[in-house]
N, C-alpha and C positions, 0 to 999 in steps of 0.2 A: 549255696553255690549256684543253683538255678536262678535264684533271685538276682545274684550279682550279674550273671550273663544277660538275663532279661533286662535288668536295669541299664547295663552298658549298651545294649542294642537300642533300647528306647532313647537313651541319651544321644547315641549316634544319629538316629533318625530325626530327632528334634533339632540337632545341630545342623544336619543337612537341610532340613526344611527351613530353618531360620536363615541359613546362608543363601538359599535359593530366593527367599523373599527379599533379602537385602540386595542381591544381585539384580533381580527383576525390577525392583522399585528404583534402583539407581539408573538402570537403562531407560526407564520410562520418563525420568526427569532430566534427560539429556537436553542441553540447550538447543533450541531450534536453529537451524542454519539460516544465517542472514542472506538476503538477496544482495548479490554483488553485481558489478558491471559485467555484462555478458550473459547473465542468467536470464532464462526465459521466465516470465512472470506467470503466476497462476491466473487463469481466467475467472471471471465472476459474472453473475447476473443479479441485478437488483433493481428495485423500483426507485426512480428518482423523485425528488421533492416535487418536480414539475409534472409527475404522473406518467412518465414513460419508463418502459423496461429498458435498462441499459445493460448490454452484454458486451464485455470487452472484445469478444470475438468479432462483433459486428464492425469493429474498427481495424481489423487485420489489413495490413498494407498501408496504414496511416500512422504517423507518429502520435503518441499519446503522452500527456502529462497527467499523472494521478497524484492528487494532493490530499493527504490525510490532515484533518484540522479539527479544532474545537472552536466554539463561538467566543470563548473568553480569551483566546490566544491573541496577544497583541501583534505578533508578527503576521498572523493571518489577516488581520484587519488592514495593516499597513501595506503588505505586498500584494493583496488581491488586485489592486489597480494594475500591477505589473502583469498579472495573469490575464486580466481583462484586455489590456492593450495588446498583449502578445496574441491572444485569441482573435481579437478583431483584425489584427494584421495578417494572420496566417490561416484562418479557418477556411478560406477559399482554396488554399493549397493543401488542405486535408488535415491540418492540426486538430486534434481533439483534446480537450481538457476535461477532467472529471474530478470534482471535489467530493471527498468522502468524509462526512462528519462522524466523529467517534464519540460524541457526547451521549451519555445514557438518557438524557432528557432533551427532546427536540424543541422544547418551549423557547421561543424567541428566534428560532432558526429562520423562519420566513422573513422576519425583520432584518436579520443579518444579511441574507441573500439580497433582499430588495434594497437595503441601505447601501450595499456595496456594488449594486448594479451587476451582479453575476449573471451572465448570459448562457453559460455552459451548464451541463448537468451537475446536480448536487444530490448525492446519495446518503441516506441515513444508515449507519452501521453501529447501532447502540450496543449490540452484543459482541462487537469486534470480530465478527466472522471473517470479513474481508481483511481487516487490519491484521488479524492473527495469521491469515494465510500469506500475508506480505511481511510477516515478522516485525510489525510496527510496535515499538515500545515507547516512543516519544513522538510528540507532534509539535510543530508542523513538520511533516516529512513529505517530500515530493519525489516521485519516481519518474524519470524522463525515459520514455521508451522509444526505440526506433520502430520503423514500420513492421519489423518482424516480431515486435513486442519482447525484445530482450532489453535489459537495462543499459541505458547509455550513461546514466548518472543518478545519484541519490543525493538529495539536498535536504539537510536538516536545518531548520530555522528559517529565517527570512531569505527571500530569493530576489535576485536582481535580473533585469532583462538580459544583461551581458552573459550571465551564466546560462540562461536558457538558450540564447543564440549559439553559444559555444557547444552545448550538449546536443543541440538539434541540427548542427551544421551538416548539410548534405541530405538530411531527412526531409527538409522543406525546401521546395524550389519555387522561384517566382515564375508564374505561368507565362508572363509576357516576355521575359528575357531569357528564361531557362537557366539563369545563374543561381547558384546556391546563395542563401542569405549570408550576410557577413556579420 
């Protein structure tokens, strides 16, 4: 009789322990919340390929485009000229562009940057620390941030200049005329 009671208590305790483990493990595997329009983005600090420390907070008050990419991405090669042109046009008005490479191997990245004439900071994120904080699961992915560093838009795949103009409208002003870009 005592063995039956002892066995039922042990059985109950093991059941509770197993149920707790299942509950705890399912909570820890919850999908991360995606960054959406209006969300404040996480700050980061990292060394650029060009040897400078880049801290997103240093660009507070300025619109920023953050582009996650890989070297073998065909969209990244094709539309980098759009980012280059946009940066050349609006850097004097405060626009910042940061490319974040998520390749595990940085071999060939210098040639990629040089070959495409990238003038803005390029950051290496081989362990996906920054990408994970931004909930990046696919590349290329661009986050367009307003001067308060909340998300104005998220662009997956190739990017056109018209899309960038639309998403940054009002965030970049022409100094000479004071008019917002069209």
